[in-house]
PyMOL CGO cylinders between C-alpha atoms (Angstrom):
from pymol import cmd
from pymol.cgo import CYLINDER

trace = [
    CYLINDER, 107.78, 92.40, 112.63, 104.43, 90.70, 112.48, 0.3, 1, 1, 1, 1, 1, 1,
    CYLINDER, 104.43, 90.70, 112.48, 103.72, 86.93, 112.21, 0.3, 1, 1, 1, 1, 1, 1,
    CYLINDER, 103.72, 86.93, 112.21, 100.90, 85.68, 109.92, 0.3, 1, 1, 1, 1, 1, 1,
    CYLINDER, 100.90, 85.68, 109.92, 98.12, 83.64, 111.44, 0.3, 1, 1, 1, 1, 1, 1,
    CYLINDER, 98.12, 83.64, 111.44, 96.33, 81.19, 109.19, 0.3, 1, 1, 1, 1, 1, 1,
    CYLINDER, 96.33, 81.19, 109.19, 94.68, 82.91, 106.34, 0.3, 1, 1, 1, 1, 1, 1,
    CYLINDER, 94.68, 82.91, 106.34, 91.08, 82.26, 105.20, 0.3, 1, 1, 1, 1, 1, 1,
    CYLINDER, 91.08, 82.26, 105.20, 92.17, 82.15, 101.47, 0.3, 1, 1, 1, 1, 1, 1,
    CYLINDER, 92.17, 82.15, 101.47, 94.79, 80.17, 99.58, 0.3, 1, 1, 1, 1, 1, 1,
    CYLINDER, 94.79, 80.17, 99.58, 98.19, 81.90, 98.97, 0.3, 1, 1, 1, 1, 1, 1,
    CYLINDER, 98.19, 81.90, 98.97, 98.54, 83.82, 95.63, 0.3, 1, 1, 1, 1, 1, 1,
    CYLINDER, 98.54, 83.82, 95.63, 97.67, 87.08, 93.99, 0.3, 1, 1, 1, 1, 1, 1,
    CYLINDER, 97.67, 87.08, 93.99, 94.21, 88.55, 94.03, 0.3, 1, 1, 1, 1, 1, 1,
    CYLINDER, 94.21, 88.55, 94.03, 92.08, 91.63, 94.08, 0.3, 1, 1, 1, 1, 1, 1,
    CYLINDER, 92.08, 91.63, 94.08, 91.64, 93.20, 97.47, 0.3, 1, 1, 1, 1, 1, 1,
    CYLINDER, 91.64, 93.20, 97.47, 87.95, 93.80, 97.00, 0.3, 1, 1, 1, 1, 1, 1,
    CYLINDER, 87.95, 93.80, 97.00, 87.31, 89.96, 96.83, 0.3, 1, 1, 1, 1, 1, 1,
    CYLINDER, 87.31, 89.96, 96.83, 89.24, 89.23, 100.02, 0.3, 1, 1, 1, 1, 1, 1,
    CYLINDER, 89.24, 89.23, 100.02, 87.37, 88.02, 103.22, 0.3, 1, 1, 1, 1, 1, 1,
    CYLINDER, 87.37, 88.02, 103.22, 87.97, 89.25, 106.72, 0.3, 1, 1, 1, 1, 1, 1,
    CYLINDER, 87.97, 89.25, 106.72, 91.39, 88.14, 108.04, 0.3, 1, 1, 1, 1, 1, 1,
    CYLINDER, 91.39, 88.14, 108.04, 93.16, 88.01, 104.66, 0.3, 1, 1, 1, 1, 1, 1,
    CYLINDER, 93.16, 88.01, 104.66, 96.74, 89.22, 105.11, 0.3, 1, 1, 1, 1, 1, 1,
    CYLINDER, 96.74, 89.22, 105.11, 99.33, 89.92, 102.45, 0.3, 1, 1, 1, 1, 1, 1,
    CYLINDER, 99.33, 89.92, 102.45, 101.34, 92.54, 100.61, 0.3, 1, 1, 1, 1, 1, 1,
    CYLINDER, 101.34, 92.54, 100.61, 100.18, 95.11, 98.20, 0.3, 1, 1, 1, 1, 1, 1,
    CYLINDER, 100.18, 95.11, 98.20, 101.55, 94.44, 94.71, 0.3, 1, 1, 1, 1, 1, 1,
    CYLINDER, 101.55, 94.44, 94.71, 99.77, 97.02, 92.65, 0.3, 1, 1, 1, 1, 1, 1,
    CYLINDER, 99.77, 97.02, 92.65, 97.52, 100.10, 92.80, 0.3, 1, 1, 1, 1, 1, 1,
    CYLINDER, 97.52, 100.10, 92.80, 95.54, 100.89, 89.66, 0.3, 1, 1, 1, 1, 1, 1,
    CYLINDER, 95.54, 100.89, 89.66, 96.34, 104.26, 88.12, 0.3, 1, 1, 1, 1, 1, 1,
    CYLINDER, 96.34, 104.26, 88.12, 93.36, 106.67, 88.26, 0.3, 1, 1, 1, 1, 1, 1,
    CYLINDER, 93.36, 106.67, 88.26, 92.11, 109.87, 89.91, 0.3, 1, 1, 1, 1, 1, 1,
    CYLINDER, 92.11, 109.87, 89.91, 92.38, 108.45, 93.43, 0.3, 1, 1, 1, 1, 1, 1,
    CYLINDER, 92.38, 108.45, 93.43, 95.71, 106.71, 93.09, 0.3, 1, 1, 1, 1, 1, 1,
    CYLINDER, 95.71, 106.71, 93.09, 97.77, 109.39, 94.63, 0.3, 1, 1, 1, 1, 1, 1,
    CYLINDER, 97.77, 109.39, 94.63, 95.33, 109.71, 97.60, 0.3, 1, 1, 1, 1, 1, 1,
    CYLINDER, 95.33, 109.71, 97.60, 95.62, 105.94, 98.25, 0.3, 1, 1, 1, 1, 1, 1,
    CYLINDER, 95.62, 105.94, 98.25, 99.32, 105.95, 98.02, 0.3, 1, 1, 1, 1, 1, 1,
    CYLINDER, 99.32, 105.95, 98.02, 99.47, 108.97, 100.53, 0.3, 1, 1, 1, 1, 1, 1,
    CYLINDER, 99.47, 108.97, 100.53, 97.44, 106.79, 102.93, 0.3, 1, 1, 1, 1, 1, 1,
    CYLINDER, 97.44, 106.79, 102.93, 100.13, 104.10, 102.67, 0.3, 1, 1, 1, 1, 1, 1,
    CYLINDER, 100.13, 104.10, 102.67, 98.24, 101.91, 100.17, 0.3, 1, 1, 1, 1, 1, 1,
    CYLINDER, 98.24, 101.91, 100.17, 101.16, 101.25, 97.84, 0.3, 1, 1, 1, 1, 1, 1,
    CYLINDER, 101.16, 101.25, 97.84, 103.23, 98.32, 96.55, 0.3, 1, 1, 1, 1, 1, 1,
    CYLINDER, 103.23, 98.32, 96.55, 105.27, 96.50, 99.14, 0.3, 1, 1, 1, 1, 1, 1,
    CYLINDER, 105.27, 96.50, 99.14, 103.27, 97.40, 102.19, 0.3, 1, 1, 1, 1, 1, 1,
    CYLINDER, 103.27, 97.40, 102.19, 101.63, 94.80, 104.43, 0.3, 1, 1, 1, 1, 1, 1,
    CYLINDER, 101.63, 94.80, 104.43, 97.82, 94.81, 104.67, 0.3, 1, 1, 1, 1, 1, 1,
    CYLINDER, 97.82, 94.81, 104.67, 95.00, 92.89, 106.49, 0.3, 1, 1, 1, 1, 1, 1,
    CYLINDER, 95.00, 92.89, 106.49, 91.24, 92.99, 105.82, 0.3, 1, 1, 1, 1, 1, 1,
    CYLINDER, 91.24, 92.99, 105.82, 89.43, 93.89, 109.03, 0.3, 1, 1, 1, 1, 1, 1,
    CYLINDER, 89.43, 93.89, 109.03, 85.92, 94.20, 107.44, 0.3, 1, 1, 1, 1, 1, 1,
    CYLINDER, 85.92, 94.20, 107.44, 84.67, 93.08, 104.08, 0.3, 1, 1, 1, 1, 1, 1,
    CYLINDER, 84.67, 93.08, 104.08, 81.87, 94.72, 102.18, 0.3, 1, 1, 1, 1, 1, 1,
    CYLINDER, 81.87, 94.72, 102.18, 81.24, 98.32, 101.18, 0.3, 1, 1, 1, 1, 1, 1,
    CYLINDER, 81.24, 98.32, 101.18, 83.10, 100.10, 102.54, 0.3, 1, 1, 1, 1, 1, 1,
    CYLINDER, 83.10, 100.10, 102.54, 85.75, 97.52, 103.48, 0.3, 1, 1, 1, 1, 1, 1,
    CYLINDER, 85.75, 97.52, 103.48, 88.16, 98.34, 106.19, 0.3, 1, 1, 1, 1, 1, 1,
    CYLINDER, 88.16, 98.34, 106.19, 91.88, 97.46, 106.13, 0.3, 1, 1, 1, 1, 1, 1,
    CYLINDER, 91.88, 97.46, 106.13, 94.67, 97.55, 108.71, 0.3, 1, 1, 1, 1, 1, 1,
    CYLINDER, 94.67, 97.55, 108.71, 97.94, 99.14, 107.34, 0.3, 1, 1, 1, 1, 1, 1,
    CYLINDER, 97.94, 99.14, 107.34, 100.72, 100.70, 109.39, 0.3, 1, 1, 1, 1, 1, 1,
    CYLINDER, 100.72, 100.70, 109.39, 98.83, 100.20, 112.69, 0.3, 1, 1, 1, 1, 1, 1,
    CYLINDER, 98.83, 100.20, 112.69, 95.88, 102.31, 111.28, 0.3, 1, 1, 1, 1, 1, 1,
    CYLINDER, 95.88, 102.31, 111.28, 92.51, 101.34, 109.90, 0.3, 1, 1, 1, 1, 1, 1,
    CYLINDER, 92.51, 101.34, 109.90, 91.44, 102.72, 106.56, 0.3, 1, 1, 1, 1, 1, 1,
    CYLINDER, 91.44, 102.72, 106.56, 87.95, 102.47, 105.07, 0.3, 1, 1, 1, 1, 1, 1,
    CYLINDER, 87.95, 102.47, 105.07, 87.79, 101.99, 101.33, 0.3, 1, 1, 1, 1, 1, 1,
    CYLINDER, 87.79, 101.99, 101.33, 84.91, 102.02, 98.89, 0.3, 1, 1, 1, 1, 1, 1,
    CYLINDER, 84.91, 102.02, 98.89, 84.73, 98.62, 97.25, 0.3, 1, 1, 1, 1, 1, 1,
    CYLINDER, 84.73, 98.62, 97.25, 85.40, 100.34, 93.84, 0.3, 1, 1, 1, 1, 1, 1,
    CYLINDER, 85.40, 100.34, 93.84, 88.76, 101.67, 95.14, 0.3, 1, 1, 1, 1, 1, 1,
    CYLINDER, 88.76, 101.67, 95.14, 89.64, 98.35, 96.81, 0.3, 1, 1, 1, 1, 1, 1,
    CYLINDER, 89.64, 98.35, 96.81, 89.01, 96.63, 93.41, 0.3, 1, 1, 1, 1, 1, 1,
    CYLINDER, 89.01, 96.63, 93.41, 91.97, 98.60, 91.95, 0.3, 1, 1, 1, 1, 1, 1,
    CYLINDER, 91.97, 98.60, 91.95, 94.43, 97.21, 94.55, 0.3, 1, 1, 1, 1, 1, 1,
    CYLINDER, 94.43, 97.21, 94.55, 96.20, 93.92, 93.95, 0.3, 1, 1, 1, 1, 1, 1,
    CYLINDER, 96.20, 93.92, 93.95, 97.60, 91.92, 96.85, 0.3, 1, 1, 1, 1, 1, 1,
    CYLINDER, 97.60, 91.92, 96.85, 99.70, 88.79, 97.23, 0.3, 1, 1, 1, 1, 1, 1,
    CYLINDER, 99.70, 88.79, 97.23, 98.41, 86.53, 100.08, 0.3, 1, 1, 1, 1, 1, 1,
    CYLINDER, 98.41, 86.53, 100.08, 100.81, 84.37, 101.87, 0.3, 1, 1, 1, 1, 1, 1,
    CYLINDER, 100.81, 84.37, 101.87, 102.11, 82.95, 105.15, 0.3, 1, 1, 1, 1, 1, 1,
    CYLINDER, 102.11, 82.95, 105.15, 105.23, 83.80, 107.12, 0.3, 1, 1, 1, 1, 1, 1,
    CYLINDER, 105.23, 83.80, 107.12, 106.49, 87.06, 108.52, 0.3, 1, 1, 1, 1, 1, 1,
    CYLINDER, 106.49, 87.06, 108.52, 106.56, 90.60, 107.26, 0.3, 1, 1, 1, 1, 1, 1,
    CYLINDER, 106.56, 90.60, 107.26, 107.72, 94.07, 108.22, 0.3, 1, 1, 1, 1, 1, 1,
    CYLINDER, 107.72, 94.07, 108.22, 105.53, 97.22, 107.98, 0.3, 1, 1, 1, 1, 1, 1,
]
cmd.load_cgo(trace, "trace")
């Protein structure tokens, strides 16, 4: 179980590509497309906790105690809900 620290953005749903470093939340959607299955195989699928470790292109996210680098175009197809509280991986 993890505990959220203060998030640099207000709670709510947003596009992963637009999130600054430190943003934490849950993945709510992954856009269908040629890379969707690859993203899901890396754990980037609805319901999983995620944190932005580096913004830009590529952006780096923490998921399941791993770091994954994503092209900004791929990150743009991932929707997350930002919030506070606790979550399980």
